[in-house]
PLY file of the C-alpha trace (Angstrom):
ply
format ascii 1.0
element vertex 140
property float x
property float y
property float z
element edge 139
property int vertex1
property int vertex2
end_header
10.76 55.73 37.10
12.62 57.69 34.47
13.96 54.48 32.99
10.44 53.12 32.56
9.25 56.34 30.92
12.27 56.30 28.65
11.60 52.67 27.72
7.98 53.47 26.85
9.07 56.45 24.79
11.50 54.26 22.83
8.80 51.68 22.19
6.39 54.45 21.15
9.00 55.94 18.82
9.73 52.58 17.17
6.02 51.82 16.88
5.35 55.19 15.20
8.25 54.59 12.87
7.07 51.08 11.89
3.40 51.97 11.55
3.95 55.09 9.49
3.36 55.44 5.72
5.38 52.91 3.75
5.83 50.43 6.59
2.09 50.24 7.19
1.41 49.49 3.55
4.16 46.87 3.56
2.73 45.19 6.70
-0.77 45.20 5.22
0.61 43.65 2.01
2.46 40.94 3.95
-0.67 40.24 6.00
-2.81 40.03 2.86
-0.29 37.68 1.22
-0.28 35.43 4.29
-4.08 35.37 4.41
-4.30 34.57 0.70
-1.70 31.79 1.06
-3.53 30.33 4.05
-6.83 30.43 2.16
-5.31 28.78 -0.91
-3.78 25.99 1.17
-7.06 25.47 3.05
-9.06 25.35 -0.18
-6.61 22.89 -1.75
-6.73 20.69 1.33
-10.54 20.73 1.39
-10.72 19.97 -2.34
-8.34 17.02 -1.89
-10.43 15.62 0.99
-13.63 16.01 -1.05
-12.00 14.31 -4.02
-10.96 11.39 -1.80
-14.53 11.06 -0.51
-15.85 11.23 -4.08
-13.44 8.48 -5.19
-14.57 6.26 -2.31
-18.21 6.82 -3.25
-17.48 6.08 -6.93
-15.75 2.83 -5.96
-18.69 1.86 -3.76
-21.08 2.65 -6.61
-19.05 0.54 -9.04
-19.00 -2.37 -6.58
-22.76 -2.12 -6.06
-23.37 -2.01 -9.82
-21.23 -5.14 -10.26
-23.12 -6.84 -7.44
-26.48 -5.89 -9.02
-25.30 -7.22 -12.39
-24.14 -10.43 -10.76
-27.46 -10.90 -8.97
-29.38 -10.26 -12.19
-27.32 -12.92 -13.99
-27.88 -15.28 -11.08
-31.66 -14.69 -11.30
-31.55 -15.36 -15.04
-29.70 -18.61 -14.38
-32.22 -19.69 -11.72
-35.05 -18.99 -14.18
-33.37 -21.01 -16.95
-34.47 -24.50 -17.92
-30.95 -25.80 -17.34
-31.01 -24.88 -13.64
-34.55 -26.15 -13.18
-33.60 -29.49 -14.71
-30.48 -29.78 -12.52
-32.47 -28.86 -9.40
-35.16 -31.42 -10.25
-32.50 -34.10 -10.78
-30.79 -33.23 -7.52
-33.76 -32.72 -5.20
-36.41 -35.01 -6.71
-34.12 -37.71 -8.13
-35.48 -37.25 -11.63
-33.69 -38.72 -14.63
-33.91 -38.07 -18.32
-35.19 -40.72 -20.72
-32.60 -43.39 -21.49
-30.29 -42.56 -18.60
-28.99 -45.31 -16.36
-27.14 -45.13 -13.09
-23.76 -46.83 -12.85
-22.22 -47.63 -9.47
-18.43 -47.80 -9.46
-16.48 -49.73 -6.85
-14.34 -47.85 -4.33
-10.77 -47.15 -5.37
-8.22 -49.78 -4.49
-5.11 -49.00 -2.44
-2.96 -49.17 -5.57
-5.11 -46.54 -7.30
-5.10 -44.31 -4.22
-1.30 -44.35 -3.89
-0.43 -44.41 -7.59
1.06 -40.92 -7.72
2.86 -40.96 -4.38
5.97 -42.75 -5.66
6.99 -40.12 -8.17
10.66 -39.26 -7.71
11.30 -35.56 -7.67
14.84 -34.50 -8.43
16.24 -31.94 -6.08
17.10 -28.68 -7.81
20.76 -27.90 -8.28
21.87 -25.16 -5.92
23.23 -22.21 -7.82
26.02 -20.22 -6.21
25.13 -16.87 -4.74
26.05 -13.66 -6.47
28.96 -13.14 -4.05
30.27 -16.67 -4.70
30.04 -16.07 -8.45
32.09 -12.87 -8.14
34.72 -14.59 -5.98
34.93 -17.40 -8.55
35.31 -14.85 -11.36
37.93 -12.73 -9.56
40.07 -15.52 -8.11
39.44 -18.04 -10.87
38.42 -20.93 -8.66
0 1
1 2
2 3
3 4
4 5
5 6
6 7
7 8
8 9
9 10
10 11
11 12
12 13
13 14
14 15
15 16
16 17
17 18
18 19
19 20
20 21
21 22
22 23
23 24
24 25
25 26
26 27
27 28
28 29
29 30
30 31
31 32
32 33
33 34
34 35
35 36
36 37
37 38
38 39
39 40
40 41
41 42
42 43
43 44
44 45
45 46
46 47
47 48
48 49
49 50
50 51
51 52
52 53
53 54
54 55
55 56
56 57
57 58
58 59
59 60
60 61
61 62
62 63
63 64
64 65
65 66
66 67
67 68
68 69
69 70
70 71
71 72
72 73
73 74
74 75
75 76
76 77
77 78
78 79
79 80
80 81
81 82
82 83
83 84
84 85
85 86
86 87
87 88
88 89
89 90
90 91
91 92
92 93
93 94
94 95
95 96
96 97
97 98
98 99
99 100
100 101
101 102
102 103
103 104
104 105
105 106
106 107
107 108
108 109
109 110
110 111
111 112
112 113
113 114
114 115
115 116
116 117
117 118
118 119
119 120
120 121
121 122
122 123
123 124
124 125
125 126
126 127
127 128
128 129
129 130
130 131
131 132
132 133
133 134
134 135
135 136
136 137
137 138
138 139
C-alpha cells in the first residue's frame, strides 16, 4: 500500500513540476504550433482538391464549348447551298446541266495485282551497341 502511495506521490510531483510556470507555457506553445501546422496542412490539402475539381470543370467547359462550336459549324454547313446540292444529287438523283454519267468497267486482274510484285529490300542489320564496342576494343 505504501508503494502505491509513493508511486502516486512521485507522479503528482512530476506532474506539478511539468505543469508549473515555464513548462506550461512551453506545452501550450507546442500545442498551438501543432494545431497551426495541422490547420495549414488541412487548408493546403483542401485548396489542392478544390483546384483539381476546378481544373476538371474548366476542361469539361472547354470541351463543351468546342462541341458547341463544332455543332454550329455543322449547322452552317447543312444550311449551305453546297450541302443541299450534294444531298439532292445523292438522294434524288439530280444532276447539273451538261453532266453525263460514265460507267467504267471493273478492274482487271492485272490492275488489281499491279503493286503486289514490288520487291522490298531487307534492311541491313546493324550491330548492337555491345557488338560495336567489342569490335572497337578488340579490333575485329
